[in-house]
C-alpha positions as CSV (number, residue, x, y, z in Angstrom):
1,X,62.6,-0.4,-5.3
2,X,60.3,0.1,-2.4
3,X,62.6,2.9,-1.0
4,X,62.5,4.8,-4.3
5,X,58.7,4.4,-4.5
6,X,58.4,5.7,-1.0
7,X,60.6,8.7,-1.8
8,X,58.4,9.6,-4.8
9,X,55.2,9.2,-2.8
10,X,56.5,11.4,0.0
11,X,57.7,14.1,-2.3
12,X,54.4,14.4,-4.0
13,X,52.5,14.0,-0.8
14,X,54.3,16.8,1.1
15,X,54.2,19.0,-2.1
16,X,50.4,19.0,-1.8
17,X,50.6,19.8,2.0
18,X,53.0,22.7,1.5
19,X,51.2,24.1,-1.6
20,X,47.9,24.0,0.3
21,X,49.5,25.8,3.3
22,X,51.0,28.6,1.1
23,X,48.2,29.0,-1.5
24,X,45.1,27.6,0.2
25,X,44.2,25.2,-2.6
26,X,45.5,22.1,-4.3
27,X,47.3,21.6,-7.6
28,X,47.3,18.7,-10.0
29,X,50.6,16.8,-9.9
30,X,52.0,14.5,-12.5
31,X,53.9,11.3,-11.9
32,X,54.8,8.9,-14.6
33,X,54.4,5.1,-14.4
34,X,56.0,2.6,-16.7
35,X,53.9,0.3,-18.7
36,X,56.9,-1.5,-20.2
37,X,55.5,-4.9,-19.3
38,X,53.3,-4.5,-22.4
39,X,54.4,-4.6,-26.0
40,X,55.2,-1.1,-27.0
41,X,54.5,0.0,-23.5
42,X,55.4,3.6,-22.7
43,X,54.2,5.5,-19.6
44,X,50.9,6.2,-17.9
45,X,50.1,9.2,-15.8
46,X,49.4,9.0,-12.1
47,X,47.7,12.0,-10.6
48,X,48.8,12.0,-7.0
49,X,46.5,14.6,-5.6
50,X,43.8,12.3,-4.3
51,X,40.9,12.9,-1.9
52,X,42.9,11.1,0.8
53,X,45.8,13.6,0.3
54,X,43.4,16.5,0.3
55,X,41.9,15.3,3.5
56,X,45.3,14.9,5.1
57,X,46.5,18.4,4.0
58,X,43.3,20.1,5.3
59,X,43.7,18.4,8.7
60,X,47.5,18.8,8.9
61,X,47.2,22.6,8.0
62,X,44.3,23.3,10.3
63,X,44.5,25.1,13.6
64,X,43.4,21.9,15.4
65,X,46.4,19.7,14.7
66,X,45.8,16.0,14.5
67,X,47.5,13.7,16.9
68,X,50.6,11.8,15.9
69,X,48.5,8.6,15.7
70,X,46.0,10.3,13.4
71,X,48.8,11.6,11.2
72,X,50.3,8.1,10.9
73,X,46.9,6.6,10.0
74,X,46.2,9.3,7.4
75,X,49.6,8.8,5.8
76,X,49.0,5.1,5.7
77,X,45.7,5.7,3.9
78,X,47.3,8.1,1.5
79,X,50.1,5.7,0.8
80,X,47.6,2.9,0.2
81,X,45.5,5.0,-2.3
82,X,48.6,6.1,-4.1
83,X,49.9,2.5,-4.3
84,X,46.6,1.4,-5.7
85,X,46.7,4.1,-8.4
86,X,50.3,3.3,-9.3
87,X,49.5,-0.4,-9.7
88,X,46.4,0.4,-11.8
89,X,48.5,2.7,-14.0
90,X,51.2,0.1,-14.5
91,X,48.6,-2.4,-15.7
92,X,47.0,0.2,-18.0
93,X,43.8,0.4,-16.0
94,X,43.7,4.2,-15.3
95,X,41.4,5.3,-18.1
96,X,38.1,6.1,-16.6
97,X,35.1,8.0,-18.0
């Protein structure tokens, strides 16, 4: 399960980086998350274009490339934020005003 989650995260993550490189801006991406743990649970939406992902794409696509260590740390941060959003969505806690 972790491997599948990682694949989905990386796909959405690098989609943002590539889209920014080609078009110079960011796009909302949709990822579904199951709420089947609840009675009549369906799916919740996870929007994977976060501030952490935006920060990574801006630095990764800049003329001053970050070091490998910085890239790893930024990816860990993005993964952590994405994991938190996914857990909140699975628990039905993603509806904010």
